[in-house]
Jmol script that loads the backbone (N, CA, C; Angstrom):
load data "model"
ATOM      1  N   MET A   1       0.571  29.653  48.956  1.00  0.00           N
ATOM      2  CA  MET A   1       0.594  31.100  49.068  1.00  0.00           C
ATOM      3  C   MET A   1       0.348  31.516  50.524  1.00  0.00           C
ATOM      4  N   VAL A   2       1.131  32.435  51.002  1.00  0.00           N
ATOM      5  CA  VAL A   2       1.029  32.894  52.384  1.00  0.00           C
ATOM      6  C   VAL A   2      -0.092  33.931  52.504  1.00  0.00           C
ATOM      7  N   GLU A   3      -0.967  33.706  53.479  1.00  0.00           N
ATOM      8  CA  GLU A   3      -2.056  34.656  53.732  1.00  0.00           C
ATOM      9  C   GLU A   3      -1.518  35.813  54.569  1.00  0.00           C
ATOM     10  N   ILE A   4      -1.761  37.030  54.107  1.00  0.00           N
ATOM     11  CA  ILE A   4      -1.369  38.205  54.886  1.00  0.00           C
ATOM     12  C   ILE A   4      -2.427  38.407  55.959  1.00  0.00           C
ATOM     13  N   LYS A   5      -1.984  38.467  57.198  1.00  0.00           N
ATOM     14  CA  LYS A   5      -2.914  38.622  58.314  1.00  0.00           C
ATOM     15  C   LYS A   5      -3.332  40.081  58.443  1.00  0.00           C
ATOM     16  N   LYS A   6      -4.655  40.263  58.656  1.00  0.00           N
ATOM     17  CA  LYS A   6      -5.240  41.602  58.765  1.00  0.00           C
ATOM     18  C   LYS A   6      -5.450  41.970  60.233  1.00  0.00           C
ATOM     19  N   ILE A   7      -5.047  43.177  60.566  1.00  0.00           N
ATOM     20  CA  ILE A   7      -5.253  43.703  61.914  1.00  0.00           C
ATOM     21  C   ILE A   7      -6.058  44.989  61.804  1.00  0.00           C
ATOM     22  N   LEU A   8      -7.118  45.064  62.590  1.00  0.00           N
ATOM     23  CA  LEU A   8      -7.935  46.275  62.660  1.00  0.00           C
ATOM     24  C   LEU A   8      -7.499  47.063  63.891  1.00  0.00           C
ATOM     25  N   LEU A   9      -7.026  48.277  63.668  1.00  0.00           N
ATOM     26  CA  LEU A   9      -6.573  49.154  64.748  1.00  0.00           C
ATOM     27  C   LEU A   9      -7.612  50.253  64.934  1.00  0.00           C
ATOM     28  N   ILE A  10      -8.339  50.198  66.055  1.00  0.00           N
ATOM     29  CA  ILE A  10      -9.389  51.179  66.352  1.00  0.00           C
ATOM     30  C   ILE A  10      -8.870  52.099  67.451  1.00  0.00           C
ATOM     31  N   ASP A  11      -8.461  53.289  67.063  1.00  0.00           N
ATOM     32  CA  ASP A  11      -7.903  54.257  68.023  1.00  0.00           C
ATOM     33  C   ASP A  11      -8.048  55.641  67.417  1.00  0.00           C
ATOM     34  N   ASP A  12      -8.445  56.620  68.228  1.00  0.00           N
ATOM     35  CA  ASP A  12      -8.630  57.973  67.715  1.00  0.00           C
ATOM     36  C   ASP A  12      -7.348  58.799  67.761  1.00  0.00           C
ATOM     37  N   SER A  13      -6.256  58.244  68.275  1.00  0.00           N
ATOM     38  CA  SER A  13      -4.992  58.977  68.348  1.00  0.00           C
ATOM     39  C   SER A  13      -4.150  58.751  67.093  1.00  0.00           C
ATOM     40  N   PRO A  14      -3.888  59.820  66.326  1.00  0.00           N
ATOM     41  CA  PRO A  14      -3.053  59.670  65.135  1.00  0.00           C
ATOM     42  C   PRO A  14      -1.664  59.123  65.468  1.00  0.00           C
ATOM     43  N   THR A  15      -1.131  59.503  66.618  1.00  0.00           N
ATOM     44  CA  THR A  15       0.198  59.035  67.017  1.00  0.00           C
ATOM     45  C   THR A  15       0.194  57.532  67.254  1.00  0.00           C
ATOM     46  N   VAL A  16      -0.784  57.041  67.975  1.00  0.00           N
ATOM     47  CA  VAL A  16      -0.874  55.597  68.231  1.00  0.00           C
ATOM     48  C   VAL A  16      -1.053  54.845  66.921  1.00  0.00           C
ATOM     49  N   ARG A  17      -1.935  55.341  66.073  1.00  0.00           N
ATOM     50  CA  ARG A  17      -2.152  54.672  64.783  1.00  0.00           C
ATOM     51  C   ARG A  17      -0.862  54.625  63.982  1.00  0.00           C
ATOM     52  N   MET A  18      -0.120  55.727  63.961  1.00  0.00           N
ATOM     53  CA  MET A  18       1.107  55.772  63.177  1.00  0.00           C
ATOM     54  C   MET A  18       2.177  54.840  63.754  1.00  0.00           C
ATOM     55  N   VAL A  19       2.434  54.948  65.057  1.00  0.00           N
ATOM     56  CA  VAL A  19       3.512  54.163  65.676  1.00  0.00           C
ATOM     57  C   VAL A  19       3.198  52.672  65.657  1.00  0.00           C
ATOM     58  N   MET A  20       2.048  52.289  66.170  1.00  0.00           N
ATOM     59  CA  MET A  20       1.691  50.869  66.237  1.00  0.00           C
ATOM     60  C   MET A  20       1.447  50.301  64.838  1.00  0.00           C
ATOM     61  N   GLY A  21       0.724  51.053  64.035  1.00  0.00           N
ATOM     62  CA  GLY A  21       0.409  50.575  62.688  1.00  0.00           C
ATOM     63  C   GLY A  21       1.640  50.377  61.832  1.00  0.00           C
ATOM     64  N   SER A  22       2.528  51.353  61.808  1.00  0.00           N
ATOM     65  CA  SER A  22       3.695  51.232  60.937  1.00  0.00           C
ATOM     66  C   SER A  22       4.630  50.120  61.396  1.00  0.00           C
ATOM     67  N   SER A  23       4.746  49.904  62.705  1.00  0.00           N
ATOM     68  CA  SER A  23       5.619  48.825  63.181  1.00  0.00           C
ATOM     69  C   SER A  23       5.036  47.455  62.824  1.00  0.00           C
ATOM     70  N   LEU A  24       3.718  47.321  62.884  1.00  0.00           N
ATOM     71  CA  LEU A  24       3.094  46.052  62.510  1.00  0.00           C
ATOM     72  C   LEU A  24       3.119  45.849  60.993  1.00  0.00           C
ATOM     73  N   GLU A  25       2.958  46.924  60.233  1.00  0.00           N
ATOM     74  CA  GLU A  25       3.087  46.821  58.778  1.00  0.00           C
ATOM     75  C   GLU A  25       4.486  46.353  58.397  1.00  0.00           C
ATOM     76  N   ALA A  26       5.498  46.835  59.123  1.00  0.00           N
ATOM     77  CA  ALA A  26       6.882  46.438  58.854  1.00  0.00           C
ATOM     78  C   ALA A  26       7.101  44.946  59.107  1.00  0.00           C
ATOM     79  N   LYS A  27       6.262  44.352  59.943  1.00  0.00           N
ATOM     80  CA  LYS A  27       6.343  42.906  60.220  1.00  0.00           C
ATOM     81  C   LYS A  27       5.537  42.093  59.209  1.00  0.00           C
ATOM     82  N   GLY A  28       4.887  42.777  58.263  1.00  0.00           N
ATOM     83  CA  GLY A  28       4.174  42.071  57.206  1.00  0.00           C
ATOM     84  C   GLY A  28       2.669  41.967  57.393  1.00  0.00           C
ATOM     85  N   PHE A  29       2.131  42.622  58.403  1.00  0.00           N
ATOM     86  CA  PHE A  29       0.680  42.596  58.609  1.00  0.00           C
ATOM     87  C   PHE A  29       0.009  43.696  57.790  1.00  0.00           C
ATOM     88  N   LEU A  30      -1.222  43.456  57.374  1.00  0.00           N
ATOM     89  CA  LEU A  30      -2.040  44.472  56.713  1.00  0.00           C
ATOM     90  C   LEU A  30      -2.842  45.168  57.811  1.00  0.00           C
ATOM     91  N   ILE A  31      -2.681  46.480  57.942  1.00  0.00           N
ATOM     92  CA  ILE A  31      -3.354  47.220  59.006  1.00  0.00           C
ATOM     93  C   ILE A  31      -4.501  48.037  58.426  1.00  0.00           C
ATOM     94  N   MET A  32      -5.660  47.902  59.048  1.00  0.00           N
ATOM     95  CA  MET A  32      -6.829  48.709  58.708  1.00  0.00           C
ATOM     96  C   MET A  32      -7.059  49.643  59.883  1.00  0.00           C
ATOM     97  N   TYR A  33      -7.299  50.907  59.603  1.00  0.00           N
ATOM     98  CA  TYR A  33      -7.412  51.920  60.649  1.00  0.00           C
ATOM     99  C   TYR A  33      -8.826  52.470  60.740  1.00  0.00           C
ATOM    100  N   GLU A  34      -9.312  52.597  61.971  1.00  0.00           N
ATOM    101  CA  GLU A  34     -10.586  53.280  62.219  1.00  0.00           C
ATOM    102  C   GLU A  34     -10.398  54.175  63.440  1.00  0.00           C
ATOM    103  N   GLN A  35     -11.142  55.301  63.472  1.00  0.00           N
ATOM    104  CA  GLN A  35     -10.991  56.285  64.543  1.00  0.00           C
ATOM    105  C   GLN A  35     -12.154  56.315  65.522  1.00  0.00           C
ATOM    106  N   THR A  36     -13.252  55.641  65.187  1.00  0.00           N
ATOM    107  CA  THR A  36     -14.425  55.657  66.064  1.00  0.00           C
ATOM    108  C   THR A  36     -14.920  54.227  66.308  1.00  0.00           C
ATOM    109  N   ALA A  37     -15.695  54.072  67.354  1.00  0.00           N
ATOM    110  CA  ALA A  37     -16.261  52.768  67.686  1.00  0.00           C
ATOM    111  C   ALA A  37     -17.168  52.260  66.564  1.00  0.00           C
ATOM    112  N   GLU A  38     -18.053  53.118  66.083  1.00  0.00           N
ATOM    113  CA  GLU A  38     -19.005  52.691  65.049  1.00  0.00           C
ATOM    114  C   GLU A  38     -18.293  52.271  63.766  1.00  0.00           C
ATOM    115  N   ALA A  39     -17.317  53.064  63.337  1.00  0.00           N
ATOM    116  CA  ALA A  39     -16.560  52.712  62.129  1.00  0.00           C
ATOM    117  C   ALA A  39     -15.775  51.426  62.356  1.00  0.00           C
ATOM    118  N   GLY A  40     -15.242  51.260  63.563  1.00  0.00           N
ATOM    119  CA  GLY A  40     -14.493  50.053  63.889  1.00  0.00           C
ATOM    120  C   GLY A  40     -15.359  48.807  63.860  1.00  0.00           C
ATOM    121  N   LEU A  41     -16.549  48.909  64.430  1.00  0.00           N
ATOM    122  CA  LEU A  41     -17.467  47.769  64.411  1.00  0.00           C
ATOM    123  C   LEU A  41     -17.857  47.408  62.981  1.00  0.00           C
ATOM    124  N   LYS A  42     -18.181  48.410  62.195  1.00  0.00           N
ATOM    125  CA  LYS A  42     -18.565  48.173  60.798  1.00  0.00           C
ATOM    126  C   LYS A  42     -17.430  47.473  60.051  1.00  0.00           C
ATOM    127  N   SER A  43     -16.222  47.957  60.238  1.00  0.00           N
ATOM    128  CA  SER A  43     -15.059  47.377  59.587  1.00  0.00           C
ATOM    129  C   SER A  43     -14.822  45.936  60.060  1.00  0.00           C
ATOM    130  N   ALA A  44     -14.985  45.697  61.359  1.00  0.00           N
ATOM    131  CA  ALA A  44     -14.796  44.345  61.898  1.00  0.00           C
ATOM    132  C   ALA A  44     -15.782  43.363  61.279  1.00  0.00           C
ATOM    133  N   PHE A  45     -17.053  43.775  61.170  1.00  0.00           N
ATOM    134  CA  PHE A  45     -18.071  42.893  60.609  1.00  0.00           C
ATOM    135  C   PHE A  45     -17.850  42.644  59.120  1.00  0.00           C
ATOM    136  N   GLU A  46     -17.413  43.669  58.389  1.00  0.00           N
ATOM    137  CA  GLU A  46     -17.225  43.544  56.945  1.00  0.00           C
ATOM    138  C   GLU A  46     -15.894  42.890  56.559  1.00  0.00           C
ATOM    139  N   GLN A  47     -14.825  43.251  57.251  1.00  0.00           N
ATOM    140  CA  GLN A  47     -13.486  42.804  56.865  1.00  0.00           C
ATOM    141  C   GLN A  47     -13.028  41.519  57.565  1.00  0.00           C
ATOM    142  N   LYS A  48     -13.640  41.194  58.702  1.00  0.00           N
ATOM    143  CA  LYS A  48     -13.287  40.021  59.497  1.00  0.00           C
ATOM    144  C   LYS A  48     -11.769  39.907  59.676  1.00  0.00           C
ATOM    145  N   PRO A  49     -11.174  40.858  60.399  1.00  0.00           N
ATOM    146  CA  PRO A  49      -9.715  40.824  60.580  1.00  0.00           C
ATOM    147  C   PRO A  49      -9.276  39.623  61.420  1.00  0.00           C
ATOM    148  N   ASN A  50      -7.986  39.335  61.384  1.00  0.00           N
ATOM    149  CA  ASN A  50      -7.434  38.244  62.193  1.00  0.00           C
ATOM    150  C   ASN A  50      -7.277  38.659  63.656  1.00  0.00           C
ATOM    151  N   LEU A  51      -7.173  39.976  63.897  1.00  0.00           N
ATOM    152  CA  LEU A  51      -6.985  40.496  65.252  1.00  0.00           C
ATOM    153  C   LEU A  51      -7.456  41.946  65.289  1.00  0.00           C
ATOM    154  N   ILE A  52      -7.923  42.374  66.461  1.00  0.00           N
ATOM    155  CA  ILE A  52      -8.355  43.759  66.643  1.00  0.00           C
ATOM    156  C   ILE A  52      -7.576  44.384  67.794  1.00  0.00           C
ATOM    157  N   LEU A  53      -7.008  45.560  67.547  1.00  0.00           N
ATOM    158  CA  LEU A  53      -6.392  46.386  68.586  1.00  0.00           C
ATOM    159  C   LEU A  53      -7.414  47.468  68.899  1.00  0.00           C
ATOM    160  N   LEU A  54      -7.866  47.524  70.139  1.00  0.00           N
ATOM    161  CA  LEU A  54      -9.021  48.346  70.488  1.00  0.00           C
ATOM    162  C   LEU A  54      -8.716  49.300  71.633  1.00  0.00           C
ATOM    163  N   ASP A  55      -8.821  50.589  71.353  1.00  0.00           N
ATOM    164  CA  ASP A  55      -8.650  51.617  72.377  1.00  0.00           C
ATOM    165  C   ASP A  55      -9.885  51.642  73.277  1.00  0.00           C
ATOM    166  N   ILE A  56      -9.675  51.923  74.555  1.00  0.00           N
ATOM    167  CA  ILE A  56     -10.795  52.035  75.502  1.00  0.00           C
ATOM    168  C   ILE A  56     -11.512  53.372  75.352  1.00  0.00           C
ATOM    169  N   MET A  57     -10.755  54.453  75.171  1.00  0.00           N
ATOM    170  CA  MET A  57     -11.330  55.793  75.110  1.00  0.00           C
ATOM    171  C   MET A  57     -11.525  56.215  73.650  1.00  0.00           C
ATOM    172  N   LEU A  58     -12.732  56.075  73.162  1.00  0.00           N
ATOM    173  CA  LEU A  58     -13.066  56.471  71.792  1.00  0.00           C
ATOM    174  C   LEU A  58     -14.085  57.602  71.858  1.00  0.00           C
ATOM    175  N   PRO A  59     -14.173  58.410  70.796  1.00  0.00           N
ATOM    176  CA  PRO A  59     -15.045  59.585  70.854  1.00  0.00           C
ATOM    177  C   PRO A  59     -16.546  59.282  70.918  1.00  0.00           C
ATOM    178  N   ASP A  60     -16.984  58.155  70.357  1.00  0.00           N
ATOM    179  CA  ASP A  60     -18.428  57.914  70.294  1.00  0.00           C
ATOM    180  C   ASP A  60     -18.947  56.894  71.306  1.00  0.00           C
ATOM    181  N   LYS A  61     -18.133  55.950  71.740  1.00  0.00           N
ATOM    182  CA  LYS A  61     -18.500  55.028  72.823  1.00  0.00           C
ATOM    183  C   LYS A  61     -17.230  54.396  73.331  1.00  0.00           C
ATOM    184  N   ASN A  62     -17.270  53.790  74.503  1.00  0.00           N
ATOM    185  CA  ASN A  62     -16.013  53.260  75.030  1.00  0.00           C
ATOM    186  C   ASN A  62     -15.698  51.874  74.466  1.00  0.00           C
ATOM    187  N   GLY A  63     -14.446  51.532  74.554  1.00  0.00           N
ATOM    188  CA  GLY A  63     -13.971  50.273  73.984  1.00  0.00           C
ATOM    189  C   GLY A  63     -14.588  49.041  74.621  1.00  0.00           C
ATOM    190  N   PHE A  64     -15.001  49.142  75.889  1.00  0.00           N
ATOM    191  CA  PHE A  64     -15.646  47.997  76.524  1.00  0.00           C
ATOM    192  C   PHE A  64     -16.976  47.679  75.850  1.00  0.00           C
ATOM    193  N   GLU A  65     -17.708  48.725  75.467  1.00  0.00           N
ATOM    194  CA  GLU A  65     -18.973  48.517  74.750  1.00  0.00           C
ATOM    195  C   GLU A  65     -18.706  47.863  73.398  1.00  0.00           C
ATOM    196  N   VAL A  66     -17.650  48.311  72.722  1.00  0.00           N
ATOM    197  CA  VAL A  66     -17.281  47.726  71.425  1.00  0.00           C
ATOM    198  C   VAL A  66     -16.906  46.259  71.610  1.00  0.00           C
ATOM    199  N   LEU A  67     -16.079  45.981  72.616  1.00  0.00           N
ATOM    200  CA  LEU A  67     -15.657  44.608  72.892  1.00  0.00           C
ATOM    201  C   LEU A  67     -16.863  43.714  73.142  1.00  0.00           C
ATOM    202  N   GLN A  68     -17.805  44.205  73.917  1.00  0.00           N
ATOM    203  CA  GLN A  68     -19.011  43.436  74.206  1.00  0.00           C
ATOM    204  C   GLN A  68     -19.781  43.120  72.920  1.00  0.00           C
ATOM    205  N   GLU A  69     -19.932  44.119  72.060  1.00  0.00           N
ATOM    206  CA  GLU A  69     -20.638  43.895  70.793  1.00  0.00           C
ATOM    207  C   GLU A  69     -19.898  42.889  69.916  1.00  0.00           C
ATOM    208  N   LEU A  70     -18.568  42.999  69.878  1.00  0.00           N
ATOM    209  CA  LEU A  70     -17.769  42.064  69.074  1.00  0.00           C
ATOM    210  C   LEU A  70     -17.933  40.631  69.566  1.00  0.00           C
ATOM    211  N   LYS A  71     -17.899  40.448  70.872  1.00  0.00           N
ATOM    212  CA  LYS A  71     -17.944  39.097  71.445  1.00  0.00           C
ATOM    213  C   LYS A  71     -19.349  38.499  71.439  1.00  0.00           C
ATOM    214  N   GLN A  72     -20.376  39.324  71.251  1.00  0.00           N
ATOM    215  CA  GLN A  72     -21.749  38.826  71.193  1.00  0.00           C
ATOM    216  C   GLN A  72     -22.203  38.524  69.766  1.00  0.00           C
ATOM    217  N   ASN A  73     -21.383  38.853  68.780  1.00  0.00           N
ATOM    218  CA  ASN A  73     -21.755  38.666  67.380  1.00  0.00           C
ATOM    219  C   ASN A  73     -21.055  37.431  66.823  1.00  0.00           C
ATOM    220  N   ASP A  74     -21.799  36.557  66.158  1.00  0.00           N
ATOM    221  CA  ASP A  74     -21.224  35.325  65.616  1.00  0.00           C
ATOM    222  C   ASP A  74     -20.102  35.581  64.609  1.00  0.00           C
ATOM    223  N   ILE A  75     -20.164  36.688  63.899  1.00  0.00           N
ATOM    224  CA  ILE A  75     -19.150  37.003  62.882  1.00  0.00           C
ATOM    225  C   ILE A  75     -17.801  37.331  63.530  1.00  0.00           C
ATOM    226  N   THR A  76     -17.835  37.997  64.685  1.00  0.00           N
ATOM    227  CA  THR A  76     -16.601  38.528  65.269  1.00  0.00           C
ATOM    228  C   THR A  76     -16.221  37.926  66.623  1.00  0.00           C
ATOM    229  N   LYS A  77     -17.025  37.044  67.160  1.00  0.00           N
ATOM    230  CA  LYS A  77     -16.803  36.571  68.533  1.00  0.00           C
ATOM    231  C   LYS A  77     -15.469  35.853  68.737  1.00  0.00           C
ATOM    232  N   ASP A  78     -14.926  35.243  67.694  1.00  0.00           N
ATOM    233  CA  ASP A  78     -13.681  34.483  67.833  1.00  0.00           C
ATOM    234  C   ASP A  78     -12.435  35.266  67.435  1.00  0.00           C
ATOM    235  N   ILE A  79     -12.598  36.524  67.063  1.00  0.00           N
ATOM    236  CA  ILE A  79     -11.446  37.351  66.696  1.00  0.00           C
ATOM    237  C   ILE A  79     -10.737  37.798  67.972  1.00  0.00           C
ATOM    238  N   PRO A  80      -9.426  37.524  68.098  1.00  0.00           N
ATOM    239  CA  PRO A  80      -8.703  37.990  69.288  1.00  0.00           C
ATOM    240  C   PRO A  80      -8.697  39.521  69.352  1.00  0.00           C
ATOM    241  N   VAL A  81      -8.812  40.038  70.586  1.00  0.00           N
ATOM    242  CA  VAL A  81      -8.823  41.483  70.807  1.00  0.00           C
ATOM    243  C   VAL A  81      -7.762  41.839  71.846  1.00  0.00           C
ATOM    244  N   ILE A  82      -6.924  42.811  71.493  1.00  0.00           N
ATOM    245  CA  ILE A  82      -5.973  43.383  72.441  1.00  0.00           C
ATOM    246  C   ILE A  82      -6.467  44.782  72.769  1.00  0.00           C
ATOM    247  N   ILE A  83      -6.697  45.019  74.057  1.00  0.00           N
ATOM    248  CA  ILE A  83      -7.157  46.326  74.522  1.00  0.00           C
ATOM    249  C   ILE A  83      -5.968  47.278  74.620  1.00  0.00           C
ATOM    250  N   LEU A  84      -6.149  48.494  74.105  1.00  0.00           N
ATOM    251  CA  LEU A  84      -5.157  49.557  74.244  1.00  0.00           C
ATOM    252  C   LEU A  84      -5.709  50.554  75.258  1.00  0.00           C
ATOM    253  N   THR A  85      -4.930  50.859  76.264  1.00  0.00           N
ATOM    254  CA  THR A  85      -5.404  51.773  77.287  1.00  0.00           C
ATOM    255  C   THR A  85      -4.315  52.751  77.694  1.00  0.00           C
ATOM    256  N   GLY A  86      -4.735  53.900  78.146  1.00  0.00           N
ATOM    257  CA  GLY A  86      -3.797  54.895  78.633  1.00  0.00           C
ATOM    258  C   GLY A  86      -3.511  54.720  80.118  1.00  0.00           C
ATOM    259  N   LYS A  87      -4.287  53.881  80.778  1.00  0.00           N
ATOM    260  CA  LYS A  87      -4.147  53.672  82.221  1.00  0.00           C
ATOM    261  C   LYS A  87      -3.683  52.246  82.494  1.00  0.00           C
ATOM    262  N   SER A  88      -2.999  52.083  83.593  1.00  0.00           N
ATOM    263  CA  SER A  88      -2.566  50.728  83.954  1.00  0.00           C
ATOM    264  C   SER A  88      -3.364  50.194  85.138  1.00  0.00           C
ATOM    265  N   SER A  89      -4.617  50.610  85.237  1.00  0.00           N
ATOM    266  CA  SER A  89      -5.436  50.192  86.379  1.00  0.00           C
ATOM    267  C   SER A  89      -5.870  48.738  86.228  1.00  0.00           C
ATOM    268  N   GLY A  90      -5.805  48.021  87.327  1.00  0.00           N
ATOM    269  CA  GLY A  90      -6.230  46.633  87.334  1.00  0.00           C
ATOM    270  C   GLY A  90      -7.708  46.485  87.025  1.00  0.00           C
ATOM    271  N   GLU A  91      -8.484  47.523  87.341  1.00  0.00           N
ATOM    272  CA  GLU A  91      -9.923  47.541  87.075  1.00  0.00           C
ATOM    273  C   GLU A  91     -10.228  47.282  85.597  1.00  0.00           C
ATOM    274  N   GLU A  92      -9.509  48.002  84.735  1.00  0.00           N
ATOM    275  CA  GLU A  92      -9.739  47.862  83.297  1.00  0.00           C
ATOM    276  C   GLU A  92      -9.357  46.473  82.809  1.00  0.00           C
ATOM    277  N   VAL A  93      -8.278  45.923  83.347  1.00  0.00           N
ATOM    278  CA  VAL A  93      -7.845  44.583  82.953  1.00  0.00           C
ATOM    279  C   VAL A  93      -8.911  43.558  83.330  1.00  0.00           C
ATOM    280  N   VAL A  94      -9.415  43.650  84.554  1.00  0.00           N
ATOM    281  CA  VAL A  94     -10.443  42.714  85.010  1.00  0.00           C
ATOM    282  C   VAL A  94     -11.698  42.838  84.145  1.00  0.00           C
ATOM    283  N   LYS A  95     -12.150  44.057  83.928  1.00  0.00           N
ATOM    284  CA  LYS A  95     -13.359  44.270  83.125  1.00  0.00           C
ATOM    285  C   LYS A  95     -13.162  43.749  81.700  1.00  0.00           C
ATOM    286  N   GLY A  96     -12.014  44.062  81.109  1.00  0.00           N
ATOM    287  CA  GLY A  96     -11.727  43.594  79.755  1.00  0.00           C
ATOM    288  C   GLY A  96     -11.691  42.080  79.658  1.00  0.00           C
ATOM    289  N   ARG A  97     -11.063  41.432  80.629  1.00  0.00           N
ATOM    290  CA  ARG A  97     -11.003  39.958  80.641  1.00  0.00           C
ATOM    291  C   ARG A  97     -12.409  39.375  80.752  1.00  0.00           C
ATOM    292  N   GLN A  98     -13.236  39.965  81.608  1.00  0.00           N
ATOM    293  CA  GLN A  98     -14.612  39.478  81.779  1.00  0.00           C
ATOM    294  C   GLN A  98     -15.387  39.576  80.465  1.00  0.00           C
ATOM    295  N   LEU A  99     -15.091  40.597  79.682  1.00  0.00           N
ATOM    296  CA  LEU A  99     -15.799  40.801  78.410  1.00  0.00           C
ATOM    297  C   LEU A  99     -15.169  40.033  77.249  1.00  0.00           C
ATOM    298  N   GLY A 100     -14.013  39.411  77.473  1.00  0.00           N
ATOM    299  CA  GLY A 100     -13.427  38.567  76.432  1.00  0.00           C
ATOM    300  C   GLY A 100     -12.149  39.058  75.787  1.00  0.00           C
ATOM    301  N   ALA A 101     -11.515  40.101  76.330  1.00  0.00           N
ATOM    302  CA  ALA A 101     -10.244  40.578  75.760  1.00  0.00           C
ATOM    303  C   ALA A 101      -9.172  39.502  75.930  1.00  0.00           C
ATOM    304  N   ASP A 102      -8.302  39.390  74.950  1.00  0.00           N
ATOM    305  CA  ASP A 102      -7.238  38.387  74.984  1.00  0.00           C
ATOM    306  C   ASP A 102      -5.950  38.908  75.607  1.00  0.00           C
ATOM    307  N   ASP A 103      -5.731  40.223  75.535  1.00  0.00           N
ATOM    308  CA  ASP A 103      -4.517  40.807  76.095  1.00  0.00           C
ATOM    309  C   ASP A 103      -4.729  42.306  76.262  1.00  0.00           C
ATOM    310  N   PHE A 104      -3.749  42.966  76.884  1.00  0.00           N
ATOM    311  CA  PHE A 104      -3.815  44.395  77.173  1.00  0.00           C
ATOM    312  C   PHE A 104      -2.481  45.042  76.900  1.00  0.00           C
ATOM    313  N   CYS A 105      -2.512  46.300  76.503  1.00  0.00           N
ATOM    314  CA  CYS A 105      -1.298  47.097  76.335  1.00  0.00           C
ATOM    315  C   CYS A 105      -1.559  48.481  76.909  1.00  0.00           C
ATOM    316  N   VAL A 106      -0.658  48.924  77.771  1.00  0.00           N
ATOM    317  CA  VAL A 106      -0.700  50.297  78.252  1.00  0.00           C
ATOM    318  C   VAL A 106       0.101  51.096  77.225  1.00  0.00           C
ATOM    319  N   LYS A 107      -0.565  52.058  76.599  1.00  0.00           N
ATOM    320  CA  LYS A 107       0.037  52.766  75.468  1.00  0.00           C
ATOM    321  C   LYS A 107       1.422  53.345  75.751  1.00  0.00           C
ATOM    322  N   LEU A 108       1.586  54.029  76.871  1.00  0.00           N
ATOM    323  CA  LEU A 108       2.847  54.711  77.133  1.00  0.00           C
ATOM    324  C   LEU A 108       3.999  53.766  77.432  1.00  0.00           C
ATOM    325  N   SER A 109       3.705  52.550  77.859  1.00  0.00           N
ATOM    326  CA  SER A 109       4.793  51.631  78.206  1.00  0.00           C
ATOM    327  C   SER A 109       4.925  50.452  77.251  1.00  0.00           C
ATOM    328  N   THR A 110       4.130  50.419  76.199  1.00  0.00           N
ATOM    329  CA  THR A 110       4.205  49.323  75.236  1.00  0.00           C
ATOM    330  C   THR A 110       4.976  49.783  74.006  1.00  0.00           C
ATOM    331  N   THR A 111       6.133  49.196  73.807  1.00  0.00           N
ATOM    332  CA  THR A 111       6.929  49.518  72.618  1.00  0.00           C
ATOM    333  C   THR A 111       6.353  48.783  71.414  1.00  0.00           C
ATOM    334  N   PRO A 112       6.685  49.235  70.216  1.00  0.00           N
ATOM    335  CA  PRO A 112       6.235  48.503  69.032  1.00  0.00           C
ATOM    336  C   PRO A 112       6.682  47.030  69.031  1.00  0.00           C
ATOM    337  N   ASN A 113       7.855  46.745  69.566  1.00  0.00           N
ATOM    338  CA  ASN A 113       8.315  45.351  69.620  1.00  0.00           C
ATOM    339  C   ASN A 113       7.466  44.511  70.565  1.00  0.00           C
ATOM    340  N   ILE A 114       7.106  45.082  71.708  1.00  0.00           N
ATOM    341  CA  ILE A 114       6.230  44.361  72.640  1.00  0.00           C
ATOM    342  C   ILE A 114       4.880  44.100  71.978  1.00  0.00           C
ATOM    343  N   MET A 115       4.344  45.106  71.293  1.00  0.00           N
ATOM    344  CA  MET A 115       3.069  44.943  70.600  1.00  0.00           C
ATOM    345  C   MET A 115       3.171  43.836  69.549  1.00  0.00           C
ATOM    346  N   SER A 116       4.230  43.863  68.750  1.00  0.00           N
ATOM    347  CA  SER A 116       4.425  42.831  67.729  1.00  0.00           C
ATOM    348  C   SER A 116       4.468  41.443  68.351  1.00  0.00           C
ATOM    349  N   ASP A 117       5.181  41.308  69.464  1.00  0.00           N
ATOM    350  CA  ASP A 117       5.272  40.016  70.145  1.00  0.00           C
ATOM    351  C   ASP A 117       3.900  39.531  70.596  1.00  0.00           C
ATOM    352  N   LYS A 118       3.090  40.429  71.132  1.00  0.00           N
ATOM    353  CA  LYS A 118       1.741  40.076  71.593  1.00  0.00           C
ATOM    354  C   LYS A 118       0.862  39.631  70.414  1.00  0.00           C
ATOM    355  N   VAL A 119       0.964  40.355  69.312  1.00  0.00           N
ATOM    356  CA  VAL A 119       0.178  40.030  68.125  1.00  0.00           C
ATOM    357  C   VAL A 119       0.585  38.672  67.586  1.00  0.00           C
ATOM    358  N   ILE A 120       1.886  38.445  67.444  1.00  0.00           N
ATOM    359  CA  ILE A 120       2.383  37.180  66.903  1.00  0.00           C
ATOM    360  C   ILE A 120       1.998  36.015  67.811  1.00  0.00           C
ATOM    361  N   LYS A 121       2.018  36.234  69.110  1.00  0.00           N
ATOM    362  CA  LYS A 121       1.619  35.193  70.054  1.00  0.00           C
ATOM    363  C   LYS A 121       0.165  34.772  69.824  1.00  0.00           C
ATOM    364  N   LEU A 122      -0.693  35.738  69.497  1.00  0.00           N
ATOM    365  CA  LEU A 122      -2.115  35.441  69.312  1.00  0.00           C
ATOM    366  C   LEU A 122      -2.471  34.917  67.930  1.00  0.00           C
ATOM    367  N   ILE A 123      -1.824  35.439  66.878  1.00  0.00           N
ATOM    368  CA  ILE A 123      -2.256  35.038  65.526  1.00  0.00           C
ATOM    369  C   ILE A 123      -1.132  34.523  64.638  1.00  0.00           C
ATOM    370  N   GLY A 124       0.099  34.469  65.140  1.00  0.00           N
ATOM    371  CA  GLY A 124       1.213  34.012  64.323  1.00  0.00           C
ATOM    372  C   GLY A 124       1.712  35.116  63.413  1.00  0.00           C
ATOM    373  N   GLU A 125       2.675  34.772  62.575  1.00  0.00           N
ATOM    374  CA  GLU A 125       3.284  35.786  61.697  1.00  0.00           C
ATOM    375  C   GLU A 125       2.614  35.811  60.350  1.00  0.00           C
TER     376      GLU A 125
END
end "model"
wireframe off; spacefill off
backbone 0.3
color backbone group
């Protein structure tokens, strides 16, 4: 039996959730959606997804803080994380890599196909 891979998408933008989520669902992934850092962390600890898509700008805390918490916890430390950002600054890439991010996507220039390719590269189909 084929295991359906779970992806946790933590982003407060309904548009990002709809576009990225629906394209990944079409590829056969199960998408779980959260809009805040706290809800995302809770979901990550409880659901143990295969991959996390994490926005940097969240309403309650920034994505770097979430990434740090994920990578410091034994339950979630090995889950691949792709950072979603609205900026293409090298600063964010460096900081994210230092904290353990596996990849990055600039929201405005990342198509659903590019996102799917990045996800499949990290966790398979």
